[in-house]
C-alpha positions in Angstrom: -16.7 -28.5 -75.2 -19.6 -29.9 -73.4 -23.0 -31.6 -74.7 -25.6 -33.4 -72.6 -28.6 -34.6 -74.6 -31.3 -36.2 -72.1 -29.2 -36.9 -69.7 -30.6 -38.9 -66.4 -28.9 -40.3 -63.5 -30.5 -42.7 -61.0 -28.6 -44.3 -58.0 -30.4 -46.9 -55.9 -33.9 -46.4 -57.6 -33.4 -42.6 -57.1 -33.2 -39.9 -60.2 -30.0 -37.8 -59.3 -30.4 -35.7 -62.4 -33.1 -35.7 -64.6 -33.3 -34.7 -68.8 -30.5 -32.8 -68.7 -29.8 -30.9 -71.8 -26.9 -28.4 -71.7 -24.3 -27.4 -74.4 -21.1 -25.4 -73.8 -19.7 -23.8 -77.0 -15.3 -23.2 -77.6 -14.8 -19.8 -75.8 -17.7 -19.7 -73.8 -17.1 -19.7 -69.8 -20.1 -20.8 -67.6 -21.0 -20.5 -64.0 -23.1 -23.7 -62.5 -25.3 -22.2 -60.1 -27.4 -24.6 -57.4 -28.5 -25.1 -53.7 -26.9 -28.2 -52.0 -28.5 -31.5 -53.1 -29.5 -29.7 -56.6 -27.0 -32.3 -58.7 -23.6 -30.2 -59.2 -21.4 -32.5 -58.1 -22.9 -35.5 -60.2 -22.7 -33.3 -63.2 -19.3 -32.9 -62.9 -18.5 -36.5 -62.0 -20.3 -37.0 -65.5 -18.3 -34.4 -67.2 -15.0 -36.1 -65.8 -16.5 -39.6 -66.7 -16.3 -40.5 -63.4 -20.2 -42.0 -63.9 -22.0 -42.4 -67.0 -25.4 -41.5 -67.7 -28.5 -44.2 -67.0 -30.1 -42.7 -70.2 -29.1 -40.2 -72.3 -26.2 -39.0 -74.5 -22.9 -37.0 -73.0 -20.2 -35.3 -75.5 -17.0 -33.8 -73.9 -14.3 -32.2 -76.0 -15.9 -33.8 -79.3 -15.9 -37.3 -77.7 -18.7 -39.1 -77.6 -19.2 -41.4 -74.0 -19.2 -45.1 -75.1 -16.5 -44.3 -78.2 -13.8 -42.5 -76.2 -11.0 -43.7 -74.1 -12.0 -42.0 -70.7 -8.7 -41.8 -69.0 -7.2 -40.2 -71.9 -10.0 -37.6 -72.2 -9.4 -36.6 -68.4 -6.1 -35.5 -69.4 -7.2 -32.8 -71.1 -9.6 -31.6 -68.0 -8.3 -29.6 -65.0 -10.4 -29.9 -62.1 -9.7 -27.8 -58.9 -11.7 -28.1 -55.5 -11.0 -27.3 -52.0 -10.9 -31.3 -51.0 -7.8 -31.3 -53.5 -5.9 -28.8 -51.0 -6.3 -31.5 -48.1 -4.3 -34.5 -50.5 -1.3 -31.9 -50.8 2.1 -32.4 -49.3 2.1 -29.1 -47.2 6.2 -29.3 -46.9 6.2 -29.3 -50.6 7.5 -25.9 -52.5 4.7 -24.3 -54.6 6.3 -24.6 -57.9 6.9 -28.6 -57.4 3.1 -28.7 -57.0 2.3 -26.8 -59.7 4.9 -29.0 -61.6 3.0 -32.2 -60.4 0.1 -31.1 -62.7 2.2 -31.7 -65.7 2.2 -35.7 -64.3 -1.3 -35.5 -63.0 0.1 -36.8 -59.4 -0.2 -35.9 -56.1 3.5 -35.0 -55.3 6.3 -34.7 -57.7 7.7 -38.2 -58.3 8.9 -37.6 -61.6 11.9 -35.8 -62.7 11.1 -32.5 -64.3 13.5 -30.3 -66.4 14.4 -26.9 -66.4 11.4 -26.4 -68.9 9.1 -27.4 -66.3 9.7 -25.1 -63.9 10.0 -22.4 -66.4 6.5 -22.9 -67.5 5.4 -23.7 -63.4 7.0 -20.1 -62.9 5.2 -18.0 -65.9 1.6 -19.9 -64.9 2.0 -18.5 -61.2 2.8 -14.8 -62.6 -0.1 -15.1 -64.8 -2.3 -16.0 -61.6 -0.5 -13.3 -59.8 1.2 -15.6 -57.7 5.0 -14.9 -58.3 5.4 -13.8 -54.8 4.3 -17.5 -53.9 7.5 -19.2 -55.4 10.0 -21.0 -52.9 7.3 -21.0 -50.4 6.0 -24.2 -49.0 2.6 -25.1 -49.5 1.8 -25.1 -45.7 2.8 -21.6 -45.4 0.3 -20.4 -47.9 -3.5 -19.0 -47.0 -6.3 -21.0 -48.1 -6.5 -18.3 -51.2 -3.0 -18.6 -52.2 -3.5 -22.4 -52.0 -6.7 -22.2 -54.6 -4.1 -19.7 -56.6 -1.5 -22.9 -56.5 -3.8 -25.6 -57.6 -5.6 -23.6 -60.3 -2.0 -23.1 -61.7 -1.1 -27.2 -61.2 -4.0 -27.7 -63.5 -3.1 -25.1 -65.9 0.1 -27.2 -66.1 -1.3 -29.9 -68.1 -2.4 -27.5 -70.8 -6.1 -28.5 -70.3 -8.8 -27.5 -72.9 -11.6 -27.5 -70.0 -10.9 -26.1 -66.5 -13.6 -26.9 -64.1 -13.4 -24.8 -60.7 -15.4 -26.5 -58.1 -16.5 -23.6 -55.4 -12.9 -22.3 -55.6 -13.7 -19.5 -53.1 -15.3 -21.7 -50.4 -13.6 -20.9 -46.8 -12.3 -17.7 -48.1 -13.0 -14.1 -46.4 -14.2 -11.1 -48.6 -11.1 -9.9 -49.8 -9.6 -13.4 -50.4 -12.4 -14.0 -52.5 -12.5 -11.0 -54.3 -8.7 -11.3 -55.1 -9.5 -14.9 -56.2 -12.2 -13.9 -58.3 -10.3 -11.3 -59.9 -7.7 -13.6 -60.9 -10.1 -16.1 -62.6 -11.8 -13.7 -64.0 -8.4 -12.4 -65.8 -7.5 -16.1 -66.7 -10.8 -16.2 -68.5 -10.1 -13.2 -70.5 -7.0 -14.5 -72.0 -6.9 -15.5 -75.7 -5.4 -19.1 -74.8 -7.7 -19.8 -71.7 -9.1 -23.2 -71.5 -13.1 -22.9 -71.2 -13.9 -22.6 -67.9 -16.8 -24.2 -65.7 -17.1 -22.2 -62.5 -19.2 -23.7 -59.9 -20.5 -21.4 -57.1 -23.4 -20.7 -54.6 -23.0 -17.1 -55.1 -23.9 -15.1 -58.2 -21.7 -12.2 -57.1 -19.1 -14.8 -57.9 -19.9 -14.7 -61.5 -17.7 -12.2 -63.0 -17.9 -10.6 -66.3 -16.0 -13.3 -68.4 -18.4 -15.8 -67.3 -21.4 -15.0 -69.8 -23.6 -18.1 -69.3 -24.6 -19.8 -66.5 -26.9 -23.1 -65.7 -29.3 -23.0 -62.9 -29.7 -26.7 -61.2 -32.5 -27.7 -59.1 -33.5 -30.7 -57.6 -31.6 -32.5 -60.6 -33.2 -30.5 -63.4 -32.2 -27.3 -65.6 -34.0 -24.8 -64.0 -32.9 -22.2 -66.7 -29.7 -21.8 -68.8 -28.2 -19.0 -71.2 -26.8 -15.5 -70.8 -26.6 -14.6 -67.3 -28.1 -11.2 -67.9 -31.4 -13.7 -68.9 -30.7 -15.7 -65.9 -29.7 -13.6 -62.8 -33.0 -11.6 -62.7 -35.2 -11.0 -59.7 -37.9 -12.9 -61.3 -36.1 -15.7 -62.3 -34.2 -16.4 -59.0 -37.6 -15.8 -56.9 -39.2 -18.5 -58.7 -35.9 -20.7 -58.2 -35.4 -20.1 -54.6 -39.1 -19.8 -53.7 -38.7 -16.7 -51.8 -38.8 -13.3 -53.0 -35.2 -12.2 -54.0 -33.9 -8.6 -55.1 -31.3 -8.9 -57.9 -29.3 -6.0 -58.7 -26.3 -4.9 -61.3 -23.2 -3.2 -60.3 -19.7 -3.3 -62.1 -21.1 -5.9 -64.1 -21.8 -8.4 -61.6 -25.5 -9.6 -60.1 -25.9 -9.1 -56.3 -28.8 -10.8 -54.7 -30.5 -10.1 -51.3 -34.1 -11.2 -50.0 -36.4 -9.1 -50.1 -38.2 -7.4 -46.9 -41.7 -9.0 -46.7 -42.0 -7.5 -43.1 -43.4 -4.3 -44.7 
């Protein structure tokens, strides 16, 4: 699904990504974890073909960059971010926004048919958003808007779905509801491969079996999340003593009390 081989990227003589080697196989769901400035956004931009590696090779959906029509490739990739919320017309009905995902447009300018709306309604139900049908987008909460945008991304039946900090700005309950919805989506047999970008390890729910740690543009760690999310590894990653505990098949992290 994704393969980076020795990938580096430089901008204005500054190296943003350095020697990235990463492989995502079909059926795997990965969390990408890192602090601000670690290179997460640059990595996503490269997966989508918005930037190309300075050195190294990138292959996405078995299509090697340099031998692929990137515009066609992007039709098989869904990308949801909080910044996308701001670009939507708040007066549009939620199902219209979902259907617009079929055409990769901001707003609905085509003439969708009855089947398009039936598919949109079914996707909204899968994401526990059936109660949002016939609502205008502006009347939805931040968490509900994220569900709508995920449904919109699924409208094009992507093979790869990138969720860029989907819980940003949500309170605890809204975050938990959204993350459970994402976990349910990931558990479905026909689910796309999902890449979840997050700042919080507790958001990495059970269906996300693998994690990639980025630190200052380099891969600090990668592999199964149980091997990545532990006190020793993350203490080295943060360069501060942290304690990781597992509960309900999720990792929870806190700073160790260094005053005692």
